[in-house]
TORKOL-4160 file (C-alpha; in steps of 0.2 Angstrom, whole numbers, padded with zeros to 4 digits, m for minus):
446
<pt num="1" X="1217" Y="0986" Z="0502"/>
<pt num="2" X="1212" Y="0974" Z="0487"/>
<pt num="3" X="1225" Y="0966" Z="0478"/>
<pt num="4" X="1218" Y="0974" Z="0461"/>
<pt num="5" X="1222" Y="0991" Z="0468"/>
<pt num="6" X="1242" Y="0984" Z="0467"/>
<pt num="7" X="1241" Y="0985" Z="0487"/>
<pt num="8" X="1248" Y="0965" Z="0487"/>
<pt num="9" X="1239" Y="0964" Z="0505"/>
<pt num="10" X="1253" Y="0975" Z="0514"/>
<pt num="11" X="1245" Y="0974" Z="0530"/>
<pt num="12" X="1233" Y="0959" Z="0528"/>
<pt num="13" X="1238" Y="0941" Z="0527"/>
<pt num="14" X="1240" Y="0934" Z="0509"/>
<pt num="15" X="1221" Y="0925" Z="0507"/>
<pt num="16" X="1224" Y="0905" Z="0500"/>
<pt num="17" X="1215" Y="0911" Z="0481"/>
<pt num="18" X="1230" Y="0925" Z="0481"/>
<pt num="19" X="1246" Y="0912" Z="0481"/>
<pt num="20" X="1256" Y="0908" Z="0468"/>
<pt num="21" X="1263" Y="0888" Z="0463"/>
<pt num="22" X="1280" Y="0886" Z="0470"/>
<pt num="23" X="1290" Y="0889" Z="0454"/>
<pt num="24" X="1282" Y="0906" Z="0451"/>
<pt num="25" X="1292" Y="0912" Z="0467"/>
<pt num="26" X="1305" Y="0901" Z="0467"/>
<pt num="27" X="1313" Y="0908" Z="0449"/>
<pt num="28" X="1311" Y="0927" Z="0459"/>
<pt num="29" X="1322" Y="0919" Z="0474"/>
<pt num="30" X="1332" Y="0912" Z="0459"/>
<pt num="31" X="1332" Y="0929" Z="0451"/>
<pt num="32" X="1338" Y="0937" Z="0466"/>
<pt num="33" X="1354" Y="0927" Z="0469"/>
<pt num="34" X="1361" Y="0924" Z="0449"/>
<pt num="35" X="1365" Y="0942" Z="0449"/>
<pt num="36" X="1382" Y="0952" Z="0448"/>
<pt num="37" X="1384" Y="0951" Z="0470"/>
<pt num="38" X="1383" Y="0933" Z="0467"/>
<pt num="39" X="1397" Y="0935" Z="0452"/>
<pt num="40" X="1408" Y="0948" Z="0465"/>
<pt num="41" X="1406" Y="0937" Z="0479"/>
<pt num="42" X="1412" Y="0922" Z="0468"/>
<pt num="43" X="1425" Y="0933" Z="0458"/>
<pt num="44" X="1433" Y="0937" Z="0478"/>
<pt num="45" X="1431" Y="0916" Z="0482"/>
<pt num="46" X="1443" Y="0914" Z="0466"/>
<pt num="47" X="1451" Y="0927" Z="0468"/>
<pt num="48" X="1458" Y="0924" Z="0486"/>
<pt num="49" X="1455" Y="0903" Z="0484"/>
<pt num="50" X="1456" Y="0886" Z="0474"/>
<pt num="51" X="1442" Y="0880" Z="0467"/>
<pt num="52" X="1441" Y="0865" Z="0477"/>
<pt num="53" X="1442" Y="0878" Z="0494"/>
<pt num="54" X="1430" Y="0891" Z="0484"/>
<pt num="55" X="1418" Y="0875" Z="0483"/>
<pt num="56" X="1419" Y="0873" Z="0500"/>
<pt num="57" X="1415" Y="0889" Z="0506"/>
<pt num="58" X="1401" Y="0891" Z="0494"/>
<pt num="59" X="1392" Y="0874" Z="0500"/>
<pt num="60" X="1393" Y="0879" Z="0518"/>
<pt num="61" X="1386" Y="0896" Z="0515"/>
<pt num="62" X="1374" Y="0890" Z="0504"/>
<pt num="63" X="1368" Y="0881" Z="0520"/>
<pt num="64" X="1369" Y="0892" Z="0532"/>
<pt num="65" X="1357" Y="0902" Z="0521"/>
<pt num="66" X="1345" Y="0887" Z="0516"/>
<pt num="67" X="1341" Y="0886" Z="0536"/>
<pt num="68" X="1340" Y="0902" Z="0541"/>
<pt num="69" X="1329" Y="0905" Z="0524"/>
<pt num="70" X="1317" Y="0890" Z="0528"/>
<pt num="71" X="1313" Y="0896" Z="0543"/>
<pt num="72" X="1307" Y="0910" Z="0542"/>
<pt num="73" X="1299" Y="0908" Z="0527"/>
<pt num="74" X="1288" Y="0896" Z="0533"/>
<pt num="75" X="1283" Y="0908" Z="0547"/>
<pt num="76" X="1280" Y="0921" Z="0534"/>
<pt num="77" X="1272" Y="0907" Z="0523"/>
<pt num="78" X="1260" Y="0902" Z="0536"/>
<pt num="79" X="1254" Y="0918" Z="0542"/>
<pt num="80" X="1254" Y="0925" Z="0524"/>
<pt num="81" X="1264" Y="0940" Z="0531"/>
<pt num="82" X="1278" Y="0952" Z="0526"/>
<pt num="83" X="1293" Y="0954" Z="0537"/>
<pt num="84" X="1286" Y="0969" Z="0544"/>
<pt num="85" X="1270" Y="0966" Z="0549"/>
<pt num="86" X="1277" Y="0947" Z="0554"/>
<pt num="87" X="1289" Y="0954" Z="0568"/>
<pt num="88" X="1274" Y="0965" Z="0575"/>
<pt num="89" X="1268" Y="0944" Z="0585"/>
<pt num="90" X="1286" Y="0937" Z="0584"/>
<pt num="91" X="1296" Y="0948" Z="0597"/>
<pt num="92" X="1298" Y="0966" Z="0591"/>
<pt num="93" X="1278" Y="0973" Z="0595"/>
<pt num="94" X="1270" Y="0986" Z="0584"/>
<pt num="95" X="1284" Y="0999" Z="0588"/>
<pt num="96" X="1300" Y="0988" Z="0586"/>
<pt num="97" X="1290" Y="0981" Z="0570"/>
<pt num="98" X="1291" Y="1000" Z="0562"/>
<pt num="99" X="1307" Y="1001" Z="0565"/>
<pt num="100" X="1311" Y="0985" Z="0556"/>
<pt num="101" X="1301" Y="0992" Z="0542"/>
<pt num="102" X="1312" Y="1007" Z="0542"/>
<pt num="103" X="1327" Y="1000" Z="0543"/>
<pt num="104" X="1322" Y="0988" Z="0527"/>
<pt num="105" X="1315" Y="1002" Z="0518"/>
<pt num="106" X="1333" Y="1012" Z="0520"/>
<pt num="107" X="1344" Y="0999" Z="0516"/>
<pt num="108" X="1334" Y="0993" Z="0500"/>
<pt num="109" X="1332" Y="1011" Z="0491"/>
<pt num="110" X="1352" Y="1013" Z="0492"/>
<pt num="111" X="1356" Y="0997" Z="0487"/>
<pt num="112" X="1342" Y="1002" Z="0475"/>
<pt num="113" X="1349" Y="1019" Z="0469"/>
<pt num="114" X="1366" Y="1011" Z="0468"/>
<pt num="115" X="1364" Y="0999" Z="0458"/>
<pt num="116" X="1353" Y="1008" Z="0447"/>
<pt num="117" X="1368" Y="1019" Z="0444"/>
<pt num="118" X="1379" Y="1004" Z="0437"/>
<pt num="119" X="1367" Y="0998" Z="0427"/>
<pt num="120" X="1364" Y="1017" Z="0420"/>
<pt num="121" X="1384" Y="1020" Z="0418"/>
<pt num="122" X="1384" Y="1003" Z="0406"/>
<pt num="123" X="1368" Y="1008" Z="0397"/>
<pt num="124" X="1378" Y="1026" Z="0393"/>
<pt num="125" X="1394" Y="1018" Z="0388"/>
<pt num="126" X="1384" Y="1008" Z="0376"/>
<pt num="127" X="1369" Y="1018" Z="0368"/>
<pt num="128" X="1378" Y="1037" Z="0373"/>
<pt num="129" X="1358" Y="1046" Z="0368"/>
<pt num="130" X="1358" Y="1051" Z="0388"/>
<pt num="131" X="1371" Y="1055" Z="0400"/>
<pt num="132" X="1372" Y="1043" Z="0416"/>
<pt num="133" X="1362" Y="1053" Z="0426"/>
<pt num="134" X="1348" Y="1050" Z="0414"/>
<pt num="135" X="1348" Y="1033" Z="0411"/>
<pt num="136" X="1347" Y="1032" Z="0429"/>
<pt num="137" X="1330" Y="1042" Z="0428"/>
<pt num="138" X="1325" Y="1031" Z="0416"/>
<pt num="139" X="1329" Y="1014" Z="0421"/>
<pt num="140" X="1325" Y="1017" Z="0439"/>
<pt num="141" X="1308" Y="1024" Z="0433"/>
<pt num="142" X="1305" Y="1008" Z="0423"/>
<pt num="143" X="1308" Y="0996" Z="0436"/>
<pt num="144" X="1297" Y="1006" Z="0447"/>
<pt num="145" X="1283" Y="1003" Z="0434"/>
<pt num="146" X="1286" Y="0985" Z="0435"/>
<pt num="147" X="1285" Y="0984" Z="0456"/>
<pt num="148" X="1270" Y="0997" Z="0456"/>
<pt num="149" X="1259" Y="0984" Z="0449"/>
<pt num="150" X="1265" Y="0971" Z="0462"/>
<pt num="151" X="1269" Y="0952" Z="0463"/>
<pt num="152" X="1261" Y="0946" Z="0445"/>
<pt num="153" X="1270" Y="0959" Z="0437"/>
<pt num="154" X="1287" Y="0954" Z="0446"/>
<pt num="155" X="1283" Y="0936" Z="0442"/>
<pt num="156" X="1282" Y="0940" Z="0421"/>
<pt num="157" X="1297" Y="0950" Z="0422"/>
<pt num="158" X="1307" Y="0937" Z="0430"/>
<pt num="159" X="1300" Y="0925" Z="0419"/>
<pt num="160" X="1308" Y="0934" Z="0404"/>
<pt num="161" X="1326" Y="0944" Z="0413"/>
<pt num="162" X="1330" Y="0928" Z="0422"/>
<pt num="163" X="1331" Y="0917" Z="0406"/>
<pt num="164" X="1339" Y="0931" Z="0396"/>
<pt num="165" X="1353" Y="0935" Z="0409"/>
<pt num="166" X="1359" Y="0915" Z="0410"/>
<pt num="167" X="1359" Y="0915" Z="0390"/>
<pt num="168" X="1369" Y="0931" Z="0388"/>
<pt num="169" X="1381" Y="0928" Z="0404"/>
<pt num="170" X="1383" Y="0912" Z="0397"/>
<pt num="171" X="1387" Y="0918" Z="0379"/>
<pt num="172" X="1401" Y="0929" Z="0384"/>
<pt num="173" X="1407" Y="0915" Z="0398"/>
<pt num="174" X="1406" Y="0902" Z="0385"/>
<pt num="175" X="1418" Y="0914" Z="0377"/>
<pt num="176" X="1431" Y="0919" Z="0388"/>
<pt num="177" X="1432" Y="0902" Z="0396"/>
<pt num="178" X="1436" Y="0895" Z="0382"/>
<pt num="179" X="1452" Y="0902" Z="0379"/>
<pt num="180" X="1459" Y="0893" Z="0395"/>
<pt num="181" X="1461" Y="0875" Z="0402"/>
<pt num="182" X="1445" Y="0871" Z="0412"/>
<pt num="183" X="1458" Y="0857" Z="0418"/>
<pt num="184" X="1470" Y="0871" Z="0426"/>
<pt num="185" X="1458" Y="0883" Z="0431"/>
<pt num="186" X="1452" Y="0868" Z="0444"/>
<pt num="187" X="1470" Y="0869" Z="0451"/>
<pt num="188" X="1474" Y="0886" Z="0448"/>
<pt num="189" X="1483" Y="0896" Z="0462"/>
<pt num="190" X="1473" Y="0911" Z="0465"/>
<pt num="191" X="1480" Y="0928" Z="0460"/>
<pt num="192" X="1476" Y="0939" Z="0476"/>
<pt num="193" X="1477" Y="0939" Z="0495"/>
<pt num="194" X="1475" Y="0921" Z="0501"/>
<pt num="195" X="1456" Y="0919" Z="0508"/>
<pt num="196" X="1453" Y="0905" Z="0523"/>
<pt num="197" X="1438" Y="0892" Z="0522"/>
<pt num="198" X="1430" Y="0903" Z="0537"/>
<pt num="199" X="1431" Y="0921" Z="0526"/>
<pt num="200" X="1424" Y="0913" Z="0512"/>
<pt num="201" X="1411" Y="0904" Z="0520"/>
<pt num="202" X="1406" Y="0921" Z="0529"/>
<pt num="203" X="1408" Y="0931" Z="0511"/>
<pt num="204" X="1395" Y="0917" Z="0506"/>
<pt num="205" X="1383" Y="0920" Z="0519"/>
<pt num="206" X="1386" Y="0935" Z="0525"/>
<pt num="207" X="1379" Y="0941" Z="0504"/>
<pt num="208" X="1364" Y="0936" Z="0506"/>
<pt num="209" X="1360" Y="0937" Z="0525"/>
<pt num="210" X="1348" Y="0951" Z="0521"/>
<pt num="211" X="1338" Y="0943" Z="0509"/>
<pt num="212" X="1339" Y="0928" Z="0521"/>
<pt num="213" X="1329" Y="0939" Z="0535"/>
<pt num="214" X="1316" Y="0948" Z="0523"/>
<pt num="215" X="1312" Y="0930" Z="0517"/>
<pt num="216" X="1293" Y="0931" Z="0522"/>
<pt num="217" X="1290" Y="0946" Z="0511"/>
<pt num="218" X="1290" Y="0933" Z="0496"/>
<pt num="219" X="1285" Y="0916" Z="0505"/>
<pt num="220" X="1269" Y="0924" Z="0509"/>
<pt num="221" X="1264" Y="0920" Z="0492"/>
<pt num="222" X="1268" Y="0902" Z="0494"/>
<pt num="223" X="1253" Y="0889" Z="0495"/>
<pt num="224" X="1263" Y="0877" Z="0508"/>
<pt num="225" X="1279" Y="0873" Z="0520"/>
<pt num="226" X="1285" Y="0860" Z="0506"/>
<pt num="227" X="1284" Y="0876" Z="0493"/>
<pt num="228" X="1295" Y="0886" Z="0503"/>
<pt num="229" X="1307" Y="0872" Z="0506"/>
<pt num="230" X="1307" Y="0868" Z="0484"/>
<pt num="231" X="1309" Y="0887" Z="0480"/>
<pt num="232" X="1321" Y="0889" Z="0494"/>
<pt num="233" X="1333" Y="0875" Z="0490"/>
<pt num="234" X="1334" Y="0875" Z="0470"/>
<pt num="235" X="1334" Y="0893" Z="0472"/>
<pt num="236" X="1349" Y="0894" Z="0483"/>
<pt num="237" X="1357" Y="0880" Z="0476"/>
<pt num="238" X="1357" Y="0885" Z="0459"/>
<pt num="239" X="1359" Y="0903" Z="0462"/>
<pt num="240" X="1377" Y="0901" Z="0474"/>
<pt num="241" X="1384" Y="0887" Z="0465"/>
<pt num="242" X="1380" Y="0893" Z="0446"/>
<pt num="243" X="1383" Y="0910" Z="0447"/>
<pt num="244" X="1397" Y="0909" Z="0460"/>
<pt num="245" X="1407" Y="0897" Z="0455"/>
<pt num="246" X="1408" Y="0904" Z="0435"/>
<pt num="247" X="1414" Y="0920" Z="0445"/>
<pt num="248" X="1427" Y="0910" Z="0454"/>
<pt num="249" X="1434" Y="0903" Z="0438"/>
<pt num="250" X="1432" Y="0921" Z="0427"/>
<pt num="251" X="1444" Y="0927" Z="0444"/>
<pt num="252" X="1455" Y="0911" Z="0442"/>
<pt num="253" X="1456" Y="0913" Z="0422"/>
<pt num="254" X="1460" Y="0931" Z="0422"/>
<pt num="255" X="1467" Y="0935" Z="0439"/>
<pt num="256" X="1455" Y="0948" Z="0443"/>
<pt num="257" X="1439" Y="0949" Z="0452"/>
<pt num="258" X="1433" Y="0966" Z="0443"/>
<pt num="259" X="1418" Y="0955" Z="0437"/>
<pt num="260" X="1410" Y="0967" Z="0429"/>
<pt num="261" X="1427" Y="0973" Z="0419"/>
<pt num="262" X="1427" Y="0956" Z="0414"/>
<pt num="263" X="1407" Y="0954" Z="0408"/>
<pt num="264" X="1411" Y="0971" Z="0397"/>
<pt num="265" X="1425" Y="0969" Z="0391"/>
<pt num="266" X="1424" Y="0953" Z="0385"/>
<pt num="267" X="1406" Y="0954" Z="0376"/>
<pt num="268" X="1405" Y="0973" Z="0374"/>
<pt num="269" X="1386" Y="0973" Z="0368"/>
<pt num="270" X="1380" Y="0960" Z="0377"/>
<pt num="271" X="1390" Y="0962" Z="0395"/>
<pt num="272" X="1380" Y="0979" Z="0395"/>
<pt num="273" X="1363" Y="0971" Z="0392"/>
<pt num="274" X="1369" Y="0957" Z="0405"/>
<pt num="275" X="1371" Y="0970" Z="0418"/>
<pt num="276" X="1354" Y="0978" Z="0414"/>
<pt num="277" X="1345" Y="0962" Z="0417"/>
<pt num="278" X="1355" Y="0956" Z="0433"/>
<pt num="279" X="1350" Y="0974" Z="0441"/>
<pt num="280" X="1334" Y="0973" Z="0434"/>
<pt num="281" X="1328" Y="0957" Z="0442"/>
<pt num="282" X="1335" Y="0960" Z="0459"/>
<pt num="283" X="1332" Y="0980" Z="0457"/>
<pt num="284" X="1313" Y="0976" Z="0458"/>
<pt num="285" X="1314" Y="0965" Z="0475"/>
<pt num="286" X="1325" Y="0982" Z="0484"/>
<pt num="287" X="1308" Y="0992" Z="0480"/>
<pt num="288" X="1295" Y="0978" Z="0484"/>
<pt num="289" X="1303" Y="0976" Z="0501"/>
<pt num="290" X="1306" Y="0996" Z="0505"/>
<pt num="291" X="1287" Y="0999" Z="0499"/>
<pt num="292" X="1279" Y="0985" Z="0512"/>
<pt num="293" X="1290" Y="0992" Z="0527"/>
<pt num="294" X="1286" Y="1012" Z="0521"/>
<pt num="295" X="1269" Y="1005" Z="0522"/>
<pt num="296" X="1270" Y="0996" Z="0539"/>
<pt num="297" X="1281" Y="1009" Z="0547"/>
<pt num="298" X="1268" Y="1022" Z="0542"/>
<pt num="299" X="1253" Y="1012" Z="0549"/>
<pt num="300" X="1261" Y="1009" Z="0566"/>
<pt num="301" X="1268" Y="1027" Z="0567"/>
<pt num="302" X="1259" Y="1039" Z="0561"/>
<pt num="303" X="1241" Y="1027" Z="0560"/>
<pt num="304" X="1239" Y="1032" Z="0540"/>
<pt num="305" X="1236" Y="1019" Z="0528"/>
<pt num="306" X="1244" Y="1021" Z="0513"/>
<pt num="307" X="1243" Y="1010" Z="0495"/>
<pt num="308" X="1258" Y="1002" Z="0493"/>
<pt num="309" X="1257" Y="1005" Z="0474"/>
<pt num="310" X="1259" Y="1025" Z="0478"/>
<pt num="311" X="1273" Y="1022" Z="0490"/>
<pt num="312" X="1281" Y="1011" Z="0477"/>
<pt num="313" X="1281" Y="1026" Z="0465"/>
<pt num="314" X="1288" Y="1039" Z="0477"/>
<pt num="315" X="1300" Y="1027" Z="0484"/>
<pt num="316" X="1307" Y="1022" Z="0465"/>
<pt num="317" X="1306" Y="1041" Z="0460"/>
<pt num="318" X="1318" Y="1045" Z="0476"/>
<pt num="319" X="1329" Y="1031" Z="0473"/>
<pt num="320" X="1333" Y="1034" Z="0455"/>
<pt num="321" X="1334" Y="1054" Z="0460"/>
<pt num="322" X="1350" Y="1049" Z="0472"/>
<pt num="323" X="1357" Y="1038" Z="0460"/>
<pt num="324" X="1355" Y="1050" Z="0446"/>
<pt num="325" X="1364" Y="1063" Z="0457"/>
<pt num="326" X="1379" Y="1050" Z="0461"/>
<pt num="327" X="1377" Y="1054" Z="0479"/>
<pt num="328" X="1371" Y="1037" Z="0486"/>
<pt num="329" X="1389" Y="1030" Z="0482"/>
<pt num="330" X="1395" Y="1038" Z="0499"/>
<pt num="331" X="1380" Y="1030" Z="0509"/>
<pt num="332" X="1388" Y="1009" Z="0505"/>
<pt num="333" X="1396" Y="1012" Z="0523"/>
<pt num="334" X="1379" Y="1017" Z="0531"/>
<pt num="335" X="1372" Y="1003" Z="0521"/>
<pt num="336" X="1383" Y="0989" Z="0528"/>
<pt num="337" X="1381" Y="0993" Z="0542"/>
<pt num="338" X="1363" Y="0992" Z="0541"/>
<pt num="339" X="1366" Y="0976" Z="0537"/>
<pt num="340" X="1374" Y="0971" Z="0553"/>
<pt num="341" X="1357" Y="0975" Z="0562"/>
<pt num="342" X="1346" Y="0963" Z="0550"/>
<pt num="343" X="1354" Y="0948" Z="0556"/>
<pt num="344" X="1349" Y="0947" Z="0575"/>
<pt num="345" X="1329" Y="0949" Z="0567"/>
<pt num="346" X="1330" Y="0933" Z="0561"/>
<pt num="347" X="1335" Y="0925" Z="0577"/>
<pt num="348" X="1322" Y="0935" Z="0589"/>
<pt num="349" X="1307" Y="0931" Z="0575"/>
<pt num="350" X="1313" Y="0910" Z="0574"/>
<pt num="351" X="1315" Y="0910" Z="0591"/>
<pt num="352" X="1298" Y="0917" Z="0595"/>
<pt num="353" X="1288" Y="0909" Z="0581"/>
<pt num="354" X="1294" Y="0890" Z="0584"/>
<pt num="355" X="1300" Y="0890" Z="0602"/>
<pt num="356" X="1297" Y="0903" Z="0614"/>
<pt num="357" X="1278" Y="0906" Z="0608"/>
<pt num="358" X="1274" Y="0922" Z="0617"/>
<pt num="359" X="1261" Y="0927" Z="0604"/>
<pt num="360" X="1260" Y="0914" Z="0595"/>
<pt num="361" X="1242" Y="0908" Z="0600"/>
<pt num="362" X="1235" Y="0924" Z="0595"/>
<pt num="363" X="1243" Y="0921" Z="0578"/>
<pt num="364" X="1237" Y="0905" Z="0576"/>
<pt num="365" X="1219" Y="0911" Z="0583"/>
<pt num="366" X="1216" Y="0924" Z="0570"/>
<pt num="367" X="1224" Y="0915" Z="0556"/>
<pt num="368" X="1210" Y="0902" Z="0556"/>
<pt num="369" X="1198" Y="0916" Z="0551"/>
<pt num="370" X="1210" Y="0926" Z="0540"/>
<pt num="371" X="1212" Y="0943" Z="0550"/>
<pt num="372" X="1226" Y="0947" Z="0561"/>
<pt num="373" X="1226" Y="0947" Z="0580"/>
<pt num="374" X="1217" Y="0959" Z="0587"/>
<pt num="375" X="1229" Y="0967" Z="0595"/>
<pt num="376" X="1249" Y="0968" Z="0597"/>
<pt num="377" X="1263" Y="0974" Z="0610"/>
<pt num="378" X="1267" Y="0990" Z="0609"/>
<pt num="379" X="1286" Y="0986" Z="0612"/>
<pt num="380" X="1296" Y="0973" Z="0621"/>
<pt num="381" X="1312" Y="0978" Z="0630"/>
<pt num="382" X="1320" Y="0959" Z="0630"/>
<pt num="383" X="1319" Y="0960" Z="0615"/>
<pt num="384" X="1326" Y="0976" Z="0612"/>
<pt num="385" X="1341" Y="0971" Z="0621"/>
<pt num="386" X="1344" Y="0955" Z="0614"/>
<pt num="387" X="1344" Y="0964" Z="0597"/>
<pt num="388" X="1360" Y="0977" Z="0602"/>
<pt num="389" X="1370" Y="0964" Z="0612"/>
<pt num="390" X="1368" Y="0952" Z="0592"/>
<pt num="391" X="1373" Y="0966" Z="0584"/>
<pt num="392" X="1388" Y="0972" Z="0594"/>
<pt num="393" X="1393" Y="0956" Z="0595"/>
<pt num="394" X="1392" Y="0954" Z="0575"/>
<pt num="395" X="1401" Y="0968" Z="0574"/>
<pt num="396" X="1416" Y="0967" Z="0586"/>
<pt num="397" X="1420" Y="0950" Z="0589"/>
<pt num="398" X="1433" Y="0942" Z="0576"/>
<pt num="399" X="1430" Y="0923" Z="0578"/>
<pt num="400" X="1418" Y="0913" Z="0566"/>
<pt num="401" X="1405" Y="0921" Z="0554"/>
<pt num="402" X="1400" Y="0938" Z="0560"/>
<pt num="403" X="1383" Y="0937" Z="0553"/>
<pt num="404" X="1381" Y="0922" Z="0561"/>
<pt num="405" X="1387" Y="0925" Z="0579"/>
<pt num="406" X="1374" Y="0938" Z="0579"/>
<pt num="407" X="1360" Y="0929" Z="0573"/>
<pt num="408" X="1363" Y="0914" Z="0586"/>
<pt num="409" X="1366" Y="0924" Z="0598"/>
<pt num="410" X="1350" Y="0934" Z="0597"/>
<pt num="411" X="1341" Y="0916" Z="0595"/>
<pt num="412" X="1350" Y="0909" Z="0610"/>
<pt num="413" X="1346" Y="0926" Z="0621"/>
<pt num="414" X="1329" Y="0926" Z="0617"/>
<pt num="415" X="1324" Y="0909" Z="0620"/>
<pt num="416" X="1333" Y="0909" Z="0636"/>
<pt num="417" X="1325" Y="0927" Z="0641"/>
<pt num="418" X="1309" Y="0919" Z="0635"/>
<pt num="419" X="1312" Y="0902" Z="0647"/>
<pt num="420" X="1315" Y="0915" Z="0663"/>
<pt num="421" X="1299" Y="0925" Z="0659"/>
<pt num="422" X="1306" Y="0940" Z="0653"/>
<pt num="423" X="1300" Y="0941" Z="0635"/>
<pt num="424" X="1286" Y="0953" Z="0639"/>
<pt num="425" X="1275" Y="0967" Z="0630"/>
<pt num="426" X="1272" Y="0984" Z="0636"/>
<pt num="427" X="1257" Y="0992" Z="0629"/>
<pt num="428" X="1245" Y="0987" Z="0617"/>
<pt num="429" X="1240" Y="0995" Z="0601"/>
<pt num="430" X="1227" Y="0990" Z="0592"/>
<pt num="431" X="1226" Y="0983" Z="0576"/>
<pt num="432" X="1215" Y="0990" Z="0561"/>
<pt num="433" X="1207" Y="0977" Z="0552"/>
<pt num="434" X="1210" Y="0973" Z="0535"/>
<pt num="435" X="1196" Y="0967" Z="0523"/>
<pt num="436" X="1199" Y="0947" Z="0524"/>
<pt num="437" X="1189" Y="0944" Z="0507"/>
<pt num="438" X="1201" Y="0954" Z="0494"/>
<pt num="439" X="1199" Y="0949" Z="0478"/>
<pt num="440" X="1216" Y="0939" Z="0470"/>
<pt num="441" X="1227" Y="0945" Z="0456"/>
<pt num="442" X="1220" Y="0937" Z="0440"/>
<pt num="443" X="1236" Y="0928" Z="0436"/>
<pt num="444" X="1238" Y="0920" Z="0457"/>
<pt num="445" X="1240" Y="0901" Z="0457"/>
<pt num="446" X="1249" Y="0899" Z="0441"/>
C-alpha cells in the first residue's frame, strides 16, 4: 500500500511525512468551489434575488458550509483517514462505512460522467474533429490519468487550472460586465421568479454540502488543525464570494440564469476553455473520492485489497463511457436523491468523534502508533435508524434548510442516543494491517 504505487494511503493513515503545506490543499479546495457549479448557483440567485440579498444568502450559506467542513476536516486531519475508512469508528461500523463508500462512489462517478459530457460538448462545438462522444472519452481518460497518480498529480493540476480558469473567466466576464453600469446592477431587480433569503441560503449551502461531508478525503493530507481552518476559510470564502457573486452580476446584467450559454456566447473560444478548465479541476476530485469509496467497499464487503490507482482507471473508464453514450443525464434525479443521504453522515460522524466518543479511545491509541485500531464494529443499529430518520426529515420537511435540517437532526439524535447508552456495535470485524512506514510522495510537504 505504498504511496509510490499511487495508492495514496487509501486504507491507511497518511503519515506526517506525506502531509502537504496548507496552500497545496487550499488551492484544490478553492478549485472545487470556483467551478461552473458555483457560477450556476450565483446565477440562480441573481435571477431570483437582488444583489445585496444574494450577498446575504451567500454569506449565510458559506458560514454553514465552513462550520460543517471544519469539523469533518479536523477529524480527517487528526486521523489521516478518508471519509469512508474513518466512518468505521465514527458511528457506522465496517458495514455502514462500506455503504457510505458505495454511495460516495456512485454519486461521484455519476457527476464525473455528467460534467465530462458538458466539457465534451464544448470541445466538439469549438474544435469539431471528434463527435461529442469522442471528446467525452478523450477528456474523461485525460482526467483519469491525472487521478491515477494521486494527490500530488492533482495538486499540480490545480496549480495550472485554477489560475487559468480565473484568468480566462475573468477576461470574458469583465468584457461582458463592461457593457453595464455596476451601480445599476447593484440595485437591479431580478428577472426571474422571486427567491426568499431562506431559499437562497439553501441553494448555497446545499450546493456543496456533499463536498463538506467528504472533506476528510482531502484534509487527511493537512498537517494541523490550523491548516484545516485556513484552507476552509480561504477556499470556501473566496470560492463562494468571487465566483458566486460574479454569477449574480451576470444574471442581473443579462436577465438569464444560463451561465454556460453566457460564457460561451460572450467569449467563444475562451468560453469553451473556461468550461474545460472548470470541469477538469472539480472532476478529478469526483473521481478521486469515488476511488477511495470503492477501495473501502471492496475491502470490507469482499475482503479484497485493491490498489486505488487500478480502481481509478476502471471507474474513470466507466464514467467516461457512460458520459459518452449520454445516459447519465437520466440519472440526475437519482444522484440528487443520493445527495439527501449525505448530510446526516456528517452529523453522525461529528457527534461521535467530538462528543459521544464511543470508539474515540481506540482511534487515539492506534494513532499514537500510526496504525488503525485492531478491530471495528460491524454494524451500529442506532446509527442506521438515526440516518434514516434524518434523511426523511431532510427530504420531506419543507421548513428551513433541508440539508442542514437533516444534518442537525442526525447530530442531535446521535448525541441523545449516546447519552442513553444506545450507541453500541453489533459484531466485531478485524482490521487488516497496513504498513505504517510506507514512503511519502516525492513532493510531499511542498
